C-alpha positions as CSV (number, residue, x, y, z in Angstrom):
1,M,369.9,176.3,134.6
2,K,369.4,179.0,132.1
3,F,366.0,180.5,131.4
4,P,365.2,181.3,127.8
5,R,364.4,184.9,127.1
6,N,361.1,185.7,125.5
7,S,362.0,188.2,122.9
8,T,358.4,188.7,121.7
9,R,357.3,190.4,124.9
10,K,357.8,194.2,124.8
11,I,357.2,196.7,127.5
12,R,354.7,199.4,126.4
13,A,354.5,202.7,128.2
14,S,351.0,204.1,128.8
15,V,349.5,207.1,130.6
16,E,346.8,206.2,133.1
17,M,343.8,208.5,132.5
18,T,341.9,207.8,135.7
19,P,344.3,209.7,138.1
20,L,344.6,212.5,135.6
21,I,340.8,212.9,135.4
22,D,340.6,212.8,139.2
23,V,343.2,215.6,139.6
24,V,341.5,217.8,136.9
25,F,338.1,217.3,138.5
26,Q,339.5,218.2,142.0
27,L,341.1,221.4,140.5
28,L,337.8,222.3,138.8
29,I,335.9,221.9,142.1
30,F,338.5,223.9,144.0
31,F,338.3,226.8,141.6
32,M,334.5,226.8,141.4
33,L,334.2,226.9,145.2
34,S,336.9,229.5,145.8
35,S,335.8,232.0,143.2
36,T,333.1,234.5,144.0
37,F,330.4,235.6,141.7
38,V,329.7,239.2,142.4
39,V,326.8,240.6,140.4
40,Q,326.5,244.4,140.6
41,T,323.2,245.9,139.9
42,S,323.0,248.7,137.4
43,I,320.7,250.9,139.4
44,P,322.7,253.7,140.9
45,I,321.5,254.2,144.5
46,E,323.3,256.0,147.3
47,V,322.6,253.7,150.3
48,P,322.8,255.1,153.9
49,E,325.7,254.6,156.2
50,A,325.4,252.3,159.2
51,T,327.7,251.5,162.1
52,G,328.4,247.8,162.2
53,A,327.4,247.1,158.6
54,T,328.7,243.8,157.3
55,Q,329.5,242.9,153.8
56,S,327.5,240.1,152.3
57,E,328.3,239.0,148.8
58,S,325.8,236.2,148.6
59,K,322.4,237.3,147.7
60,D,319.8,235.7,145.5
61,V,317.7,238.8,144.6
62,S,318.2,242.5,145.0
63,I,315.2,244.9,145.4
64,S,316.1,248.5,144.8
65,L,314.0,251.4,146.0
66,K,314.7,254.8,144.4
67,E,313.5,258.2,145.5
68,G,311.4,260.5,143.3
69,D,308.4,260.0,141.1
70,G,307.2,256.8,139.4
71,G,306.9,253.3,140.7
72,P,304.0,251.4,142.2
73,D,302.6,254.2,144.4
74,N,304.3,257.2,142.6
75,G,306.8,257.4,145.5
76,G,309.8,256.3,143.6
77,E,310.8,253.5,141.2
78,V,311.2,249.9,142.5
79,F,313.4,247.3,140.8
80,I,313.9,243.6,141.1
81,D,317.5,243.3,140.2
82,S,317.3,245.6,137.1
83,V,313.7,244.9,136.1
84,P,311.2,247.7,137.0
85,V,308.2,246.9,139.1
86,T,305.0,248.6,138.1
87,N,302.7,247.6,141.0
88,W,302.9,245.9,144.4
89,T,301.1,242.8,143.1
90,Q,303.9,242.2,140.7
91,L,306.5,242.4,143.5
92,T,304.4,240.1,145.7
93,R,304.0,237.5,142.8
94,F,307.7,237.5,142.3
95,L,308.4,237.0,146.0
96,V,305.9,234.1,146.2
97,E,307.6,232.4,143.2
98,L,311.0,233.0,144.7
99,N,309.9,231.5,148.0
100,E,308.4,228.4,146.3
101,R,311.6,228.0,144.2
102,D,314.0,228.5,147.1
103,P,312.7,228.8,150.7
104,D,316.2,229.8,151.9
105,A,316.7,232.6,149.3
106,L,318.4,235.8,150.5
107,V,316.7,239.0,149.5
108,L,318.8,242.2,149.7
109,I,316.7,245.4,149.9
110,R,318.7,248.5,148.6
111,A,316.9,251.6,149.7
112,A,318.2,255.1,148.7
113,K,319.0,257.5,151.6
114,K,315.9,259.6,151.1
115,V,313.4,256.8,150.6
116,P,310.7,257.1,153.3
117,T,310.8,254.4,155.9
118,E,307.1,253.6,155.1
119,R,308.2,252.2,151.6
120,L,311.0,250.1,153.1
121,V,308.6,248.7,155.7
122,K,306.1,247.9,153.0
123,V,308.6,245.9,151.0
124,L,309.8,244.1,154.2
125,G,306.1,243.3,155.0
126,L,305.5,241.9,151.6
127,A,308.6,239.7,151.9
128,N,307.6,238.6,155.4
129,G,304.0,238.0,154.3
130,V,304.9,235.5,151.6
131,G,307.2,233.6,153.9
132,I,310.7,234.9,153.0
133,K,312.8,234.5,156.2
134,N,316.2,235.7,154.9
135,Y,316.4,239.3,154.0
136,G,318.8,242.2,154.6
137,I,319.0,245.9,154.1
138,A,321.9,247.3,152.2
139,A,324.1,249.9,154.0
140,T,327.6,251.2,153.7
141,P,330.1,251.4,156.6
142,P,330.6,255.0,157.8
143,T,333.6,256.8,156.4
144,E,336.3,257.6,158.9
145,E,337.1,261.2,159.2
146,K,340.8,262.1,159.9
């Protein structure tokens, strides 16, 4: 018995788009999660050295305390990222808004070497008073003398 060949039926090659889209999406997620977004502040501050200082690249907000004149209490300029703060109320308002937006936000406080401890404690008190639980103080690891 011989079966007749159907000559009208042709095989068409096609590219399946679903697996291709899945692979591209997986690659996109991989590169987004494996890349780091390091944002350097433009305020030049020489932070103190500390033994056991760890490097943390993930921060939400950076508060910089400079030495010298100016700022909220004329004891040195204060910056939120790179925006100058003119009074302590402005800093408190910003911290309240940050805490309402993201209760787990990390605030990094960058104080210059010669900034009085009183100013650093004041900023820590403001952050703690508005409910910020995650904050750190910037320091550099000590240089090894040879």
